[in-house]
BAKE-635056 format. One record per residue (C-alpha): residue in three letters; y, x negated, z. Coordinates in steps of 0.25 Angstrom, whole numbers, plus 5000, padded with zeros to 4 digits. Last residue first. Example, Ala and Ser with C-alpha at 12.3 -4.5 7.8 and 13.67 -1.06 7.14 Angstrom:
<rs>
SER499649455029/ALA498249515031/
</rs>
This chain:
<rs>
UNK503149625095/UNK504649625099/UNK504949655113/UNK504749775122/UNK505449865132/UNK504649925143/UNK505649885154/UNK505850035158/UNK504550055164/UNK504950025178/UNK504149925186/UNK505249815183/UNK504549685182/UNK503049645183/UNK503549505186/UNK504449545198/UNK505449445200/UNK505449325210/UNK504649235200/UNK504249095205/UNK504448975196/UNK503548855197/UNK504348725200/UNK504748645188/UNK504148525181/UNK505048415175/UNK505248435160/UNK504048395151/UNK504248255144/UNK504648265129/UNK503648285117/UNK504048425114/UNK505448465119/UNK505448555130/UNK506448675129/UNK507548705138/UNK507848855143/UNK509048855152/UNK508948935165/UNK510248995172/UNK509849135167/UNK508449115173/UNK508949085187/UNK509849205187/UNK508749295183/UNK507849235193/UNK508849275204/UNK508949415198/UNK507449425200/UNK506449425188/UNK505449525183/UNK506449635188/UNK506549705175/UNK508049675175/UNK507749525179/UNK506849515167/UNK507849585158/UNK508949485163/UNK507949365160/UNK507749425146/UNK509249425144/UNK509349275148/UNK508249245138/UNK509049305127/UNK510249225131/UNK509449105130/UNK508949145116/UNK510349155111/UNK510749025117/UNK509648945110/UNK508648885120/UNK508648735122/UNK507848625114/UNK508148685101/UNK506648675096/UNK506248775107/UNK506848885100/UNK505948865088/UNK504848935096/UNK505549065094/UNK504949075080/UNK503549045084/UNK503549125097/UNK504149255091/UNK503949375101/UNK503549275111/UNK504849185111/UNK505549265122/UNK504349245131/UNK504449095131/UNK505949105133/UNK505749205145/UNK504849105151/UNK505848985149/UNK506949075155/UNK506149115167/UNK505748965170/UNK504348905166/UNK503748815176/UNK502448885177/UNK502048885162/UNK502148735162/UNK503248665156/UNK503748585144/UNK504648695140/UNK504348755126/UNK502948695124/UNK502448675138/UNK502848815143/UNK502248875129/UNK500948795130/UNK500648855144/UNK501248995141/UNK500249015130/UNK500248985115/UNK501148885108/UNK500648865094/UNK501948905088/UNK502748975100/UNK502449055113/UNK501149125109/UNK500449205119/UNK499149155125/UNK499349105139/UNK500549205143/UNK499749325138/UNK498449285146/UNK499249275159/UNK500049405156/UNK498749475153/UNK498049425166/UNK499249465174/UNK499149605168/UNK497649615172/UNK496649605160/UNK495449685155/UNK496049825151/UNK497449775147/UNK496749675138/UNK496049785131/UNK497249875129/UNK497949755123/UNK496749725114/UNK496749865108/UNK498249855105/UNK498249715099/UNK497049755091/UNK497949865085/UNK499049775082/UNK498149665076/UNK497549765066/UNK498849825062/UNK499249685057/UNK500349585060/UNK499549465063/UNK499449365074/UNK497949355078/UNK497349435089/UNK496549415102/UNK497349345113/UNK498749345107/UNK498649485102/UNK498049535115/UNK499149465123/UNK500249525114/UNK499649665117/UNK499549635132/UNK501049585132/UNK501449715126/UNK501749735111/UNK502749845108/UNK503449795095/UNK504849785091/UNK505549755078/UNK504549825068/UNK505449895057/UNK506350005055/UNK507249955066/UNK507450085073/UNK505950125071/UNK505549985076/UNK506349995089/UNK505950135092/UNK504450105090/UNK504649975098/UNK505250055110/UNK504150155110/UNK503050045110/UNK503849975121/UNK503750105130/UNK502250105127/UNK501949965132/UNK500549945129/UNK499549855136/UNK499349935149/UNK500749945153/UNK501449915167/UNK501249765168/UNK501749735154/UNK502949825155/UNK504049725150/UNK503149665139/UNK503649555131/UNK505049495135/UNK505149525150/UNK503649535152/UNK503549405145/UNK504549335153/UNK504149385167/UNK502749335164/UNK503349205161/UNK504249205173/UNK503049185182/UNK502949045177/UNK501449035173/UNK500448965182/UNK500049095189/UNK499849165176/UNK498749055173/UNK499148955162/UNK498148925150/UNK498348825140/UNK497548715146/UNK496348805146/UNK495548845159/UNK496048985159/UNK496449025145/UNK496948955133/UNK496548895119/UNK497348925107/UNK496648955093/UNK497248945079/UNK497649035068/UNK498548995056/UNK499949055055/UNK500748925053/UNK501248935067/UNK499848945073/UNK499249075077/UNK498349085090/UNK496949135092/UNK496449135106/UNK495549035114/UNK494949045128/UNK494948975141/UNK494349055153/UNK494549195158/UNK495049245144/UNK493649265138/UNK493249345150/UNK494149465146/UNK493349485133/UNK494049495120/UNK493349375112/UNK492049415119/UNK492049545112/UNK492349675120/UNK491549795125/UNK492049905134/UNK493549905130/UNK494150025137/UNK494950145130/UNK495550245139/UNK496850255131/UNK497450395131/UNK498750365124/UNK499950455126/UNK501150445116/UNK502650475116/UNK503650405107/UNK504950475107/UNK506050395100/UNK507350425108/UNK507850275104/UNK507650315090/UNK508850405090/UNK509250435075/UNK507850385070/UNK507350515077/UNK505950495084/UNK504650555088/UNK503350495091/UNK502150565097/UNK500950545105/UNK499450565107/UNK498250475112/UNK496850455113/UNK495850345117/UNK494450355124/UNK493550265132/UNK492650155129/UNK492850035119/UNK492049935112/UNK492749805106/UNK492149735094/UNK493249775085/UNK494349725094/UNK494749595086/UNK494449665073/UNK495449775074/UNK495649825060/UNK494449765054/UNK493549885055/UNK494350005055/UNK494650075069/UNK493950195071/UNK492850125079/UNK493950085089/UNK494350235091/UNK492850275092/UNK492750165103/UNK493950225110/UNK493450365110/UNK494450465105/UNK495550545111/UNK496350625100/UNK497450535094/UNK498650625093/UNK499950595086/UNK501350645086/UNK502550625076/UNK504050655076/UNK504950585067/UNK506450605064/UNK507150515054/UNK508650485052/UNK509850485044/UNK509450525029/UNK508350615033/UNK506950605040/UNK506050695046/UNK504650655051/UNK503650745057/UNK502350755065/UNK500850755066/UNK499750655068/UNK498350665073/UNK497550535075/UNK496150515071/UNK494950435075/UNK493650425068/UNK494050325059/UNK495550325058/UNK496050465055/UNK497550505055/UNK497850655055/UNK499050735052/UNK499050875057/UNK500450905052/UNK501350795046/UNK502850825043/UNK503650735035/UNK505150745032/UNK506350705023/UNK505850725009/UNK504850825014/UNK503350815018/UNK502550925025/UNK501250915032/UNK499750895032/UNK498750795037/UNK497750685035/UNK497550535035/UNK496150465036/UNK495650335039/UNK494350265039/UNK494350115038/UNK492950055038/UNK493449915035/UNK494749845038/UNK494849705032/UNK495249605042/UNK496649545045/UNK497149685048/UNK498149795044/UNK499249715038/UNK498149625031/UNK497549745024/UNK496149745019/UNK495649885020/UNK494249935020/UNK493950085019/UNK492850165025/UNK493550305024/UNK494950345019/UNK495350485022/UNK496550565016/UNK496950705021/UNK497850815016/UNK498950905017/UNK500350885012/UNK501650975010/UNK502850925002/UNK504250965003/UNK505550984996/UNK505150964982/UNK505551094977/UNK504251144973/UNK503451094985/UNK502650964985/UNK501250984988/UNK500250884994/UNK498750904995/UNK497650845002/UNK496250785001/UNK495750645002/UNK494550555003/UNK494450405002/UNK493150315004/UNK493150165006/UNK491850095002/UNK492250064988/UNK493550014992/UNK493049894998/UNK494449845000/UNK495749925002/UNK497049845005/UNK497949944997/UNK497049904984/UNK496149784988/UNK494949834981/UNK495349934971/UNK495650074973/UNK495050154961/UNK494650284968/UNK493250244966/UNK493550114974/UNK494150204985/UNK492850274987/UNK492950424987/UNK492850524997/UNK493550594991/UNK494350704985/UNK495650784985/UNK497150754984/UNK498150864979/UNK499550844975/UNK500450964973/UNK501750994965/UNK502351124970/UNK502951224960/UNK504051244950/UNK503651214936/UNK502651114930/UNK501851114942/UNK501350984948/UNK499950964952/UNK499550824957/UNK498050794959/UNK497350694966/UNK495850674966/UNK494750594973/UNK493350604968/UNK492150614978/UNK491350494982/UNK489950484988/UNK489650364980/UNK490750334970/UNK491250374957/UNK492550344951/UNK493450454944/UNK494550484955/UNK495450594951/UNK496950594947/UNK497650724944/UNK499050764938/UNK499250914935/UNK500450964928/UNK500751114931/UNK501051254926/UNK500151254913/UNK499451124915/UNK499750984910/UNK498550904916/UNK498650754920/UNK497350684924/UNK497050554929/UNK495550514931/UNK495350394940/UNK495250244939/UNK495850234949/UNK496850204960/UNK497450074962/UNK498349994973/UNK498949864974/UNK499849834986/UNK500749714982/UNK500749754967/UNK499949844958/UNK499749994960/UNK498650044951/UNK498250174944/UNK496950194937/UNK496650304927/UNK495250324921/UNK495050474916/UNK496550484911/UNK496750624907/UNK498150674903/UNK498150824899/UNK498950924892/UNK498651074894/UNK500051124894/UNK500951024885/UNK501250894890/UNK502650834889/UNK503450944895/UNK502450964906/UNK502350824909/UNK503850814910/UNK503850934919/UNK502850874928/UNK503550744929/UNK504850804932/UNK504250894943/UNK503550784950/UNK504850704949/UNK505650824955/UNK504650844966/UNK504750694970/UNK506250704970/UNK506150824979/UNK505050754988/UNK505950634990/UNK504850554998/UNK505050525012/UNK505050375015/UNK505050375030/UNK506050285038/UNK507250315031/UNK508350215034/UNK509350245045/UNK510350145048/UNK509850045058/UNK509150075071/UNK509549965081/UNK508449895089/UNK509149865102/UNK509649725106/UNK509249705120/UNK510449735130/UNK510749625140/UNK510349665154/UNK511449705164/UNK511749615175/UNK511349655189/UNK512349665201/UNK511849795206/UNK510549835200/UNK510549885186/UNK510250025182/UNK509250025170/UNK509349995156/UNK508049995147/UNK507549855144/UNK507349815129/UNK506749675129/UNK507649585122/UNK507549565107/UNK506849435103/UNK507649305103/UNK508249265089/UNK507549155082/UNK508149005080/UNK507648965066/UNK506548855066/UNK505748925055/UNK506649015047/UNK506349165049/UNK505249225041/UNK505449265026/UNK505349415024/UNK504049455017/UNK504249485002/UNK504149624998/UNK502849664991/UNK502949694976/UNK503149834972/UNK502049904965/UNK501549884951/UNK500950004944/UNK499650014937/UNK499250124928/UNK497850104922/UNK497250214913/UNK495850224907/UNK495150314897/UNK496450384893/UNK496850524890/UNK498150604887/UNK498250744881/UNK499350834876/UNK500550754875/UNK501550814867/UNK501750784852/UNK502050934849/UNK500750944842/UNK500050894854/UNK499850744858/UNK498550674862/UNK498550544869/UNK497250454871/UNK497150324879/UNK495950244879/UNK496450134889/UNK497750144897/UNK498450024905/UNK499750044912/UNK500449934920/UNK501449924931/UNK502949914935/UNK503149774928/UNK502649834915/UNK501349854907/UNK500849954898/UNK499449944892/UNK498850054883/UNK497450044877/UNK496550104867/UNK497550204863/UNK497450344857/UNK498550444852/UNK498250584847/UNK499150674839/UNK498750814835/UNK499650904828/UNK499050874814/UNK498150744816/UNK498950624822/UNK497950514828/UNK498550394834/UNK497750274839/UNK498150164848/UNK497250034850/UNK498249964859/UNK499450004866/UNK500249884874/UNK501449904882/UNK502349804889/UNK503449824899/UNK504049694905/UNK505449754905/UNK506249644897/UNK504949604890/UNK504749744884/UNK503449754876/UNK502849864869/UNK501549864861/UNK500849974853/UNK499549964845/UNK498850054835/UNK497450034832/UNK497350174826/UNK498350274820/UNK497950404813/UNK498950504807/UNK498450634802/UNK499450724794/UNK500050864796/UNK501350864791/UNK502550854800/UNK502950954811/UNK504450924810/UNK504350914795/UNK503651054794/UNK504751104804/UNK505851054795/UNK506950964797/UNK506250834803/UNK507250744810/UNK507450604803/UNK507150484812/UNK508450414818/UNK508250494832/UNK506850444833/UNK507250304831/UNK508350304841/UNK507450364851/UNK506450254848/UNK507450144850/UNK507950204863/UNK506550214869/UNK506350074865/UNK507550024872/UNK507150104885/UNK505750044884/UNK506249904884/UNK505949814871/UNK504849804861/UNK503849904854/UNK502749864844/UNK501949974838/UNK500649914832/UNK499649934820/UNK498249974818/UNK497750074808/UNK498750174804/UNK498150304797/UNK499050414791/UNK498350544786/UNK498750654777/UNK500050624770/UNK500350724759/UNK499850694745/UNK499250834743/UNK497850764742/UNK498150704756/UNK498750574759/UNK498250454767/UNK499250354774/UNK498650224779/UNK499550124788/UNK499049984790/UNK499449864798/UNK500449944806/UNK501649884813/UNK502649964822/UNK503949914827/UNK504949944838/UNK505749834845/UNK506949854836/UNK507549984831/UNK508349994818/UNK507350074810/UNK506150104818/UNK505050004815/UNK503850004806/UNK502949894801/UNK501749924791/UNK500749814787/UNK499949894777/UNK500250034771/UNK499050104766/UNK499150224756/UNK498350344754/UNK497950454743/UNK497150344736/UNK497750214741/UNK499050134741/UNK499050004748/UNK500449964754/UNK500849834760/UNK501649764771/UNK502549884774/UNK503849884782/UNK504450004789/UNK505750034796/UNK505750174802/UNK506750284803/UNK505650394801/UNK506150424787/UNK506350274785/UNK504850264787/UNK504450364776/UNK505450294766/UNK504850164769/UNK503450214767/UNK503850284754/UNK504450154749/UNK503250074753/UNK502250164747/UNK503050174734/UNK503050024733/UNK501550014737/UNK501150114725/UNK500550254724/UNK500950314738/UNK500550454740/UNK501450494752/UNK502250394760/UNK502150474773/UNK501150384780/UNK502150284783/UNK503050384790/UNK501850444797/UNK501450314802/UNK502850264806/UNK503150394813/UNK501750384820/UNK502050244825/UNK503450274830/UNK502950394837/UNK501850324844/UNK502850224849/UNK503650334855/UNK502350394862/UNK501850254866/UNK503250214871/UNK503550334879/UNK502250374886/UNK501550244888/UNK502750144891/UNK503550244898/UNK502450264908/UNK502350124910/UNK503850104912/UNK504050224921/UNK504150134933/UNK505450084928/UNK506050214930/UNK505850204945/UNK504650254952/UNK504150404955/UNK503350404942/UNK502450294947/UNK502250364960/UNK501850484953/UNK500850414944/UNK500250354956/UNK500150484963/UNK499450544951/UNK498450424951/UNK498150454965/UNK497950594962/UNK496850564952/UNK496050494961/UNK495950624968/
</rs>
């Protein structure tokens, strides 16, 4: 099955632009045409007949060379018995630069009938310079200038033996960066048999590298390729460089406020003013979301390559490379091999195959085979074999983030068939990777170990649609069923998929997670069961009608937790990890009994109102997860073709601030989900709000409401007004950038209008009264300057609205994550 990966790599190379053929052109075109020059020179020099004196030998050699349209110079001539030896021979096509051949010695032996019997060349070099296209034109002009044979005997040529050894071939093109070096080449022509050998071939270009050792090429009587063998082959392709990251916004620039919460319209009370509309996420011009392959073009390419091979290789021809290695170099290095690569030209098809050749304990070879008919018919790709260690397959340490490759085992089986017209392809198979270790910063800061994943399914693929039947994703002992369709044309995409997670023990589910993926919660133990099912369906022409429906049966309960996660830890002073402005980690101390802690009763009642308005409108009604917000974020992100809106609740943000570090990884998000569920189990809602306000980040090295009130306004948390509380909650999505607003002394006008819009939303959702709204609209936010005396104290505020807000679920909007 190793063989299949090589074939796949070859097909990938062939599918690239014309410059990607440079390496193949180096080997197949230049070597063949340079060989034609060398043999033409050798035969021309050998055709001098019986030479008695050096002058006659030189004249005969020049005449034979001129007949081949070649310029020749000879250093010295040494006649012998029925033989002649030419020293220091230099040959070049007439009128063409950049093509020369030099031979230190050419020896011609004659038969008793004075005909040429054997030509021997020992050493020498063919030198080529210039771009490939220029060389091809020069060689074409040289062939056209040579005289054409007029009789069949001349066309066939006399039977003679030609032996060349120690020949070198070099080609360099500074303008294109292409370079070719052939060393230790030998040529044997014996009757109709022509065999070429080379100790080494090295070809380099910007696109990649080709290294061949111990190569043998045999041609038949019509000079068609009959057999190719090599002891070792390396094909390396350089991948695209990683795109540079978008530079961050300038430090100190005044940012834009976050988007307003999306509040559904409702009938307004008499005399109420309408709310300002939040800026919706608009869907831009349709851009294909799924890169469906052009199967008709693929079928045409496969057919073209197959016909070309069939034309160039006679039936029964074969290419055997017992140790072939294929590498992808660049930002994401990848390698396969060494393995046995085989190309067979059959009667009705061409077969390309790659098979792993390494040996490992308990391993079974893995192979991939492409069968392409020479006429009409269905090309097919078959994968079979394993389990086999990734190291035996040839994957190096670090390739694709894989480490400890000698432990990881891969097994696969399946078949993909492309129909004769290239309209569709059917697939059926499964792939499983067991006990793998992965070091990938986007997944987790720790190395993942004991990763066991599997993918299986069958279905149909066209150039505009994908259908998956009986799909299955396995992670450890847990599996998820998947089925559905994707259809895409020039104007839109329609998708409909469903999933099913059979009920599984919560502890079994936790143990299925690879080691290192959730390090913070790895010591937790669970009771209960978990399961779920759902579907998603949407049409990009009307994403607002997206259908996301799922049922989660979560009966998991934590039965054992480490001391760092226990509820008792937060009943007294505690420390939690923070991130400094320079990205380094530190610790902050808070909790009951510490100077940075303020109980909920000592915080302005407008502060919970503010975070409920901007962060989590349904906090008092959900159990850690806002399912309406999840749907809205999916719609917004699909519309924008990128991540623009999240669905983090206050509980999820609290889990992140209490237990996790700031990082954009799958690990952090999964742990955030588990820990949010755990926090909802052990704390009351008021406790969660109190903890949240005391640990959340309000600016660079400003953590908790106690520090925030003093830093921005020189006040205690209880003195804060509605507008000040809404300002503090409005900076939460980006506290470090928004912190610079305080440097202006007063709030910029555009941010002040944003706060007034938030006040109207708070009144609309009944968290504040109409009177409190009027008071808030009249307030001005003025920042406290560090080093100056604090402003006079204010009387504590009493809220007249309902902190829990509108009991209807229609305010389940959400902010940016």
